ROLO-490784 format. One line per 10 residues: number of its first residue (from 1); their letters; for each residue x, y, z of N, C-alpha, C, O. Coordinates in Angstrom, 3 decimals. Atoms other than C-alpha are relative to their C-alpha. Layout:
NUM	a	X Y Z X Y Z X Y Z X Y Z; ...
! end
This chain:
1	xxxxxxxxxx	-1.202 -0.349 1.195 14.388 -24.513 -111.718 0.393 1.560 1.658 -0.421 2.398 2.044; -0.942 -0.365 -0.763 17.160 -22.791 -108.777 0.249 1.806 -0.707 0.454 2.503 -1.701; -0.713 -1.766 -0.339 17.940 -19.267 -107.976 1.405 -0.100 -0.469 2.273 -0.959 -0.322; -1.861 -0.144 0.248 21.164 -18.124 -109.280 0.055 0.867 0.763 -0.823 1.626 1.175; -0.566 -0.868 -0.141 23.395 -16.510 -108.032 -0.303 1.069 0.331 -0.566 1.420 1.481; 0.054 -1.561 -0.160 23.036 -13.146 -108.623 -1.477 0.638 0.598 -1.602 1.725 1.162; 1.469 -0.444 -0.519 19.061 -13.012 -107.783 0.021 0.033 0.758 -0.780 0.821 1.260; 0.367 0.219 -1.745 19.835 -14.168 -104.114 0.732 1.136 0.331 0.429 1.734 1.363; -0.327 -1.422 -0.963 22.274 -11.006 -103.880 -0.869 0.984 0.052 -1.029 1.810 0.950; 1.025 -0.872 0.046 19.594 -9.322 -105.292 -0.803 0.410 0.914 -1.039 1.482 1.472
11	xxxxxxxxxx	1.021 0.171 -1.089 17.350 -10.271 -103.237 0.100 0.305 2.244 -0.602 0.624 3.204; -0.419 -0.680 -1.431 19.586 -9.788 -100.020 0.154 1.068 0.191 -0.068 1.688 1.230; -0.006 -1.791 -0.003 20.370 -6.361 -101.340 -0.969 0.818 0.334 -1.149 1.688 1.186; 1.892 -1.050 -0.466 16.811 -5.060 -101.574 -0.376 -0.095 1.379 -0.822 0.834 2.051; 0.157 -0.041 -1.699 16.527 -6.534 -98.030 0.699 0.462 1.103 0.044 0.801 2.089; -0.625 -1.330 -0.260 19.227 -4.653 -96.647 -0.150 1.320 0.207 0.212 2.040 1.137; 0.091 -1.645 0.861 18.452 -1.489 -98.209 -1.683 -0.247 0.643 -2.650 0.417 0.269; 1.913 -0.069 -0.789 14.845 -1.915 -96.545 0.084 0.313 1.540 -0.413 1.075 2.370; -0.514 -0.114 -2.061 16.116 -2.242 -93.011 0.789 1.240 0.158 0.836 1.826 1.240; -0.915 -1.038 -0.574 18.502 0.490 -93.440 -0.647 0.950 -0.519 -0.231 1.954 0.058
21	xxxxxxxxxx	0.973 -1.142 0.437 15.903 2.963 -95.340 -1.269 0.011 1.641 -1.705 0.903 2.368; 0.839 0.427 -1.763 13.654 1.256 -91.991 0.443 0.997 0.453 -0.089 2.098 0.313; -0.700 -1.267 -1.203 16.118 3.249 -89.557 0.164 1.081 -0.015 -0.101 1.869 0.893; -0.223 -1.800 0.251 17.006 6.378 -90.935 -1.497 0.517 0.094 -1.751 1.319 0.992; 1.172 -0.693 -0.181 13.097 7.095 -91.718 -0.204 0.053 1.643 -0.127 1.171 2.151; -0.284 -0.310 -1.252 12.902 6.240 -87.893 0.252 1.016 1.344 -0.197 1.412 2.420; -1.235 -1.270 -0.435 15.654 8.617 -87.247 -0.908 1.222 0.089 -1.567 1.537 -0.902; 0.572 -1.230 0.346 14.083 11.913 -86.161 1.192 1.300 -0.611 0.981 2.387 -1.149; -1.147 -0.851 0.136 17.570 13.425 -86.568 0.291 -0.222 -1.835 0.803 0.663 -2.521; -0.614 0.290 1.260 18.115 11.823 -90.106 -1.226 1.340 -0.704 -0.937 2.411 -1.237
31	xxxxxxxxxx	0.834 -1.104 0.543 14.514 13.589 -91.047 0.119 1.551 -0.010 -0.188 2.476 -0.762; 0.219 -1.774 0.136 15.181 16.690 -89.645 0.843 0.608 -1.324 0.260 1.360 -2.105; -0.233 -0.073 0.661 18.037 16.901 -91.884 -0.063 -0.401 -1.147 0.899 -0.104 -1.855; 0.730 0.327 1.494 15.900 15.202 -95.279 -0.449 1.600 0.163 0.198 2.259 -0.651; 0.897 -0.732 -0.098 13.711 18.322 -94.279 0.677 1.056 -0.787 0.482 1.695 -1.821; -1.182 -1.587 -0.293 16.585 20.854 -93.686 0.202 0.060 -2.190 -0.030 1.008 -2.940; -0.665 0.094 1.134 17.905 19.516 -97.325 -0.622 0.445 -1.242 -0.090 1.163 -2.088; 0.773 -0.353 1.049 14.804 19.600 -99.661 -0.454 1.638 0.390 -0.869 2.058 -0.690; 0.377 -1.857 -0.796 13.908 23.685 -97.945 1.449 0.227 -0.802 1.320 0.794 -1.887; -1.887 0.015 0.964 18.145 23.655 -99.457 -0.475 -0.064 -1.099 0.090 0.740 -1.840
41	xxxxxxxxxx	-0.302 0.595 1.520 17.202 22.434 -102.566 -1.647 0.757 -0.566 -1.498 1.254 -1.682; 0.333 -0.972 0.073 14.459 24.249 -102.919 -0.225 1.756 -0.138 -1.012 2.469 -0.761; -0.626 -1.512 0.337 16.025 27.763 -102.439 0.725 0.094 -0.605 1.121 1.248 -0.772; -0.691 0.013 0.977 17.931 27.065 -104.555 0.098 -0.243 -1.297 1.109 0.013 -1.952; 0.670 0.365 1.048 16.100 25.839 -107.457 -1.472 1.240 0.036 -2.239 0.970 -0.888; -0.235 -1.221 -0.092 14.330 29.637 -106.404 0.642 0.579 -0.724 0.082 0.950 -1.756; -0.965 -0.742 -0.223 17.550 31.341 -106.688 0.541 0.051 -1.548 1.170 1.012 -1.990; -0.978 0.285 0.817 18.737 29.947 -109.807 -1.644 0.550 -0.901 -1.408 1.488 -1.664; 0.763 -0.516 0.583 15.106 30.656 -111.289 -0.587 1.315 -0.541 -1.248 1.523 -1.559; -0.052 -1.073 0.068 15.084 34.033 -110.739 1.565 0.307 -0.514 1.564 1.399 -1.082
51	xxxxxxxxxx	-1.363 -0.958 0.979 18.818 34.934 -112.225 -0.373 -0.573 -1.133 0.541 -0.103 -1.812; 0.098 0.542 0.702 17.536 32.968 -115.065 -0.748 0.923 -0.745 -0.387 1.195 -1.890; 0.786 -0.883 0.016 14.747 35.427 -115.199 0.801 1.709 -0.172 0.641 2.496 -1.105; -0.721 -1.045 0.346 16.760 38.282 -115.010 1.650 0.384 -0.851 2.427 1.335 -0.951; -1.309 0.314 1.495 19.580 36.794 -117.879 -1.010 0.426 -1.006 -0.650 1.249 -1.848; 1.136 0.214 0.875 15.949 36.450 -119.783 0.295 -1.111 -0.709 0.184 -0.927 -1.921; -0.095 1.117 0.093 16.736 32.938 -120.210 -0.956 -0.815 0.160 -1.619 0.147 0.547; 0.933 0.414 0.271 13.888 30.569 -120.219 0.234 -1.094 1.236 1.254 -1.690 1.581; -0.516 1.328 -0.543 13.141 28.123 -117.859 -0.614 -0.775 -0.225 -1.613 -0.598 -0.924; 0.572 1.016 1.112 12.380 24.821 -118.567 -1.328 -0.016 0.024 -1.608 -0.104 -1.171
61	xxxxxxxxxx	0.966 0.069 0.681 8.857 24.770 -118.495 -0.431 1.065 -0.524 -1.620 1.043 -0.839; 0.516 -1.151 1.388 8.635 28.164 -120.660 0.605 -0.357 -1.210 0.077 0.170 -2.190; -0.818 0.452 0.838 11.039 26.593 -122.940 -1.372 -1.346 -0.850 -1.730 -1.474 -2.021; 0.823 1.442 1.048 8.462 23.088 -123.624 -1.471 0.762 -0.432 -2.300 0.375 -1.255; 1.434 -0.766 0.324 5.544 25.593 -123.697 0.642 0.260 -0.957 0.346 -0.580 -1.807; -0.421 -0.572 1.459 7.412 27.181 -126.541 0.037 -1.479 -1.018 -0.362 -1.793 -2.140; -0.740 1.498 0.961 8.674 23.768 -127.765 -1.434 -0.578 -0.725 -1.527 -1.136 -1.818; 1.148 0.742 0.185 5.189 22.711 -127.867 -0.587 0.644 -1.182 -0.807 0.157 -2.291; 0.559 -1.163 0.724 3.860 25.535 -129.395 0.281 0.132 -1.650 -0.439 0.155 -2.648; -0.523 -0.019 1.472 5.992 25.756 -132.277 0.035 -1.993 -0.110 -1.042 -2.489 0.219
71	xxxxxxxxxx	0.832 1.726 0.851 5.302 21.938 -133.278 -1.138 0.024 -0.343 -1.450 -0.314 -1.485; 1.086 -0.172 0.925 2.026 22.610 -133.489 -0.308 0.799 -1.078 -1.222 0.580 -1.873; 0.268 -0.542 0.792 2.339 25.030 -135.386 1.220 -0.360 -1.477 1.189 0.138 -2.602; -0.566 0.533 1.225 4.996 23.224 -137.583 -1.738 -1.267 -0.787 -1.844 -1.534 -1.984; 0.641 1.015 0.037 1.853 20.578 -137.587 -0.729 0.611 -1.218 -0.623 0.125 -2.344; 0.744 -0.707 0.669 -0.597 23.326 -139.105 0.394 0.313 -1.168 -0.502 0.500 -1.991; -0.115 -0.576 0.769 1.715 24.413 -141.618 0.412 -1.260 -0.717 0.524 -0.971 -1.909; -0.112 1.361 0.996 2.408 21.012 -143.204 -0.904 -0.464 -0.535 -0.959 -0.885 -1.691; 1.893 0.067 0.350 -1.294 20.514 -143.197 -0.100 0.899 -0.651 -0.215 0.578 -1.833; 0.230 -1.288 1.219 -1.647 24.153 -144.822 1.037 -0.918 -1.831 0.651 -1.137 -2.980
81	xxxxxxxxxx	-0.426 0.835 0.910 0.720 22.242 -147.059 -0.312 -0.955 -1.395 -0.021 -0.797 -2.580; 0.196 1.153 0.695 -0.468 19.151 -148.463 -1.845 0.665 -0.603 -2.217 0.303 -1.720; 0.877 -0.256 0.404 -3.723 20.594 -148.984 0.084 1.314 -1.651 0.723 2.336 -1.905; 0.162 -0.595 1.556 -4.549 21.900 -152.710 -0.762 1.644 -0.145 -1.873 2.144 0.030; 0.200 -1.976 0.166 -4.509 25.835 -153.335 -1.681 0.273 -0.181 -2.029 1.276 0.443; 1.091 -0.232 0.302 -8.443 25.622 -154.578 -0.458 -0.325 1.417 -1.391 0.147 2.067; 0.917 0.403 -1.958 -9.407 24.470 -151.064 0.265 0.901 1.106 -0.302 1.154 2.170; -0.570 -0.827 -1.251 -7.094 26.768 -149.548 -0.943 1.319 0.163 -1.607 1.773 1.094; 0.890 -1.274 0.545 -8.644 29.806 -151.424 -1.511 -0.538 0.252 -2.031 0.470 -0.226; 1.824 0.038 0.048 -12.560 28.815 -151.024 0.295 -0.018 1.763 -0.399 0.811 2.350
91	xxxxxxxxxx	-0.152 0.175 -1.519 -11.357 27.948 -147.006 0.398 1.221 0.441 -0.408 1.709 1.233; -0.396 -0.709 -0.466 -9.400 30.689 -146.379 -0.351 1.598 -0.361 0.063 2.583 0.250; 0.029 -1.516 0.959 -10.650 33.776 -148.850 -0.296 0.858 1.179 -0.922 0.197 2.008; 1.063 -0.475 -0.697 -11.770 36.483 -146.537 -0.145 1.638 -0.836 0.888 1.991 -1.405; -0.228 -1.252 0.405 -12.760 40.238 -147.854 0.823 0.526 0.258 1.299 0.396 1.385; -0.623 -1.290 0.577 -10.833 42.786 -148.983 -0.096 0.944 1.222 -1.041 0.497 1.873; 0.194 -1.458 -0.751 -10.686 46.133 -146.451 -0.678 0.837 -1.545 -0.390 0.629 -2.724; -0.069 -1.216 0.065 -12.109 49.002 -147.548 0.703 1.252 -0.872 1.819 1.588 -0.478; -1.536 -1.412 0.241 -10.150 52.026 -149.238 -0.151 0.928 1.315 0.810 1.483 1.849; 0.652 -1.297 -1.148 -12.106 54.331 -146.385 1.137 -0.835 1.498 1.907 -0.232 2.245
101	xxxxxxxxxx	-0.592 0.642 -1.217 -10.728 51.199 -143.691 1.363 -0.769 -0.145 1.766 -1.656 0.607; -0.693 0.071 0.222 -7.764 51.087 -145.648 0.975 1.102 0.114 2.192 1.016 -0.054; -0.925 -1.176 -0.106 -6.520 54.362 -145.135 -0.137 0.469 1.075 0.629 1.385 1.373; -0.050 -0.426 -1.305 -7.539 54.853 -141.848 1.409 -0.904 0.659 2.512 -0.448 0.962; -1.135 0.540 -0.485 -5.479 52.024 -140.620 1.765 0.261 -0.403 2.671 -0.047 0.371; -0.939 -0.308 0.603 -2.581 53.177 -142.905 0.642 1.178 0.711 1.777 1.301 1.172; -0.104 -1.629 -0.802 -2.663 56.652 -141.419 1.362 0.503 1.273 1.357 0.312 2.489; -1.160 0.234 -1.873 0.136 57.099 -138.500 -0.628 1.134 1.181 -1.603 1.881 1.261; 0.786 0.703 -1.447 -0.735 57.365 -135.485 1.121 1.593 0.086 2.292 1.823 -0.216; -0.761 -1.210 -0.880 -0.409 61.283 -133.729 0.331 -0.075 0.938 -0.125 -0.941 1.684
111	xxxxxx	-0.972 0.157 -1.390 1.904 61.982 -130.973 -0.438 0.693 0.955 -0.119 1.864 0.751; 0.410 -0.670 -1.381 0.654 63.263 -127.969 1.192 0.442 0.809 2.055 -0.347 1.194; -1.319 -0.672 -1.167 3.174 65.401 -125.804 0.022 -0.836 0.897 -1.101 -1.102 1.326; 0.244 0.217 -1.366 4.339 63.455 -122.756 0.190 0.869 1.341 1.164 1.552 1.658; -0.181 -0.841 -1.055 3.724 64.990 -119.788 1.456 0.326 0.327 2.217 -0.407 -0.304; -1.220 0.321 -0.807 7.057 65.924 -117.813 -0.074 0.806 1.275 0.822 0.717 2.115
! end
C-alpha cells in the first residue's frame, strides 16, 4: 500500500524538525538562552507562589490535596449512609464520659494575665 500525501508530508516535517532541533541543541548560544529562560520561569513560578500565599489563595498542589481529602471523606460518608443503623451502633458505640469528666471539660478555662 502506498503512502498518502499526508503521511509523506508528516514524515518530511518530522525529519526537518529533527534536523533543526539537533542544530539548535548543538548551538551554545541557544542552550545558554534556554537555561536563562528556564531560570526565569522558575523565578516567576516562585514569585507567583509567594503572591498567592500572601493573598491566602491555595497553590495548585494544596488545592489538589484538599480536593483528594474531600473526595475521601465523601466516600466514607457514602459508605456510612449505606450501612444499616444497627451495624453503626455496634461498630461506633463509645462509652459515655463520666460526670466528673464532663464537668472538667465543660468548665471554662482560667485566663492568666498577659505579661506586659
